[in-house]
C-alpha positions, 0 to 999 in steps of 0.5 A, spaced: 526 446 430 532 441 427 539 442 424 541 437 419 548 436 417 548 433 410 554 430 407 555 433 400 559 429 394 567 430 394 567 430 387 562 426 383 555 429 384 552 422 384 555 420 391 549 423 395 544 419 398 536 419 396 535 421 403 540 427 403 536 430 397 529 429 400 532 433 407 535 438 403 528 439 399 524 440 405 528 444 410 527 452 411 534 454 410 541 451 407 547 453 410 553 452 406 561 454 405 560 457 398 554 459 395 557 458 388 559 451 389 553 449 393 549 452 387 552 447 382 549 441 387 543 444 388 541 446 381 543 439 379 538 436 384 533 441 382 533 444 390 531 451 390 531 453 398 534 460 401 542 459 402 546 462 407 553 463 407 556 459 413 564 458 413 570 459 418 570 467 417 563 468 419 561 462 423 562 466 430 559 472 428 552 469 426 552 463 431 547 467 435 543 469 430 542 462 427 541 459 434 535 464 435 532 462 428 532 455 430 529 456 437 523 460 433 522 453 429 526 453 423 529 447 420 536 448 417 541 444 413 548 445 413 553 443 407 560 444 406 563 444 399 565 437 399 564 432 404 561 431 411 560 438 415 565 438 421 571 434 418 576 439 417 570 444 415 565 448 419 560 445 423 563 444 430 561 450 433 554 450 431 553 443 433 555 445 440 551 451 440 545 447 438 546 441 444 547 447 449 540 450 447 537 443 446 536 443 439 535 437 435 541 435 431 541 430 426 547 428 421 546 424 415 551 418 413 555 420 407 561 422 403 568 423 406 574 423 403 579 419 408 574 413 408 575 411 401 582 413 401 585 409 407 581 403 404 584 403 397 591 404 400 592 397 402 595 400 409 591 397 415 584 400 416 582 397 422 585 402 427 587 409 425 587 416 427 585 422 423 589 428 424 586 433 419 591 438 416 598 439 420 600 446 423 603 450 417 608 453 421 608 453 429 607 447 432 608 442 426 615 439 428 612 438 435 606 434 432 611 430 428 615 428 434 608 426 437 606 422 432 612 419 430 611 413 435 603 412 433 602 405 432 595 406 428 595 408 421 595 416 420 591 420 416 592 427 414 589 432 409 594 436 405 594 442 400 597 440 393 603 446 393 605 443 400 605 436 399 612 435 397 615 439 403 610 435 407 612 428 405 620 430 405 618 432 413 615 426 414 620 422 411 625 425 416 621 425 422 618 418 421 623 414 417 624 414 409 622 407 409 615 408 412 609 406 407 604 411 405 599 413 400 597 419 396 590 419 394 588 425 390 582 428 387 578 422 389 571 420 385 573 425 380 576 424 373 583 425 374 583 421 381 590 418 383 592 413 388 600 413 388 603 408 393 610 407 396 615 409 401 615 416 404 622 417 401 619 415 394 613 419 394 617 425 397 621 425 391 616 424 386 611 430 388 617 434 389 618 434 382 611 433 380 607 438 383 599 435 384 593 439 383 586 438 387 584 435 394 589 430 397 589 425 403 595 422 406 595 415 409 601 413 412 602 406 416 603 406 423 610 405 427 612 398 428 616 397 434 622 392 433 621 385 436 626 384 442 629 377 442 631 375 449 637 370 449 637 364 454 643 364 458 
């Protein structure tokens, strides 16, 4: 009886730990977002286990059934299409339900997109806040105002078709000269990290629509030092 959360590669299939492969080979069932995507990874490592779809559209519906199976003694591994379960991907509801039912939960260390992005951006990584995807419509401007004076580095995820518009909104809300980095397709063949001001990046991606998974790194707000004159 145990739930394992297994980080899966964000692009390069080699970015998985030996232990993750060992655990995937020994569990009873593997829960995955998309069985077609996960099958590529599992076939690569010769892992042959029953797969059960677990994604944002069915996680509420099948939660009770999964908990019943775990209580009966089964061991599950949860993987997502890419990265660590629970980080902008399904996982939280199942983990919380396991804790409530005293089912052991173990999360293995491994791939997640925002850590390599912030480190290679050159923007301070000692203190940061991860906000995932901004609201698409309702609440977006409220969130931008709330984060406008956040002094820590801000990490966002964004889809390629909204990137240009979002960068323009960030430039207006947070200042055109705020430094930022757009990290795209990390660990994949066409990996790209473009660094510049929000206005520069907005201009570029408004006319050059990107493809792939995107992480935005934006430097935090810097207060102007007030100079007190001696009278």
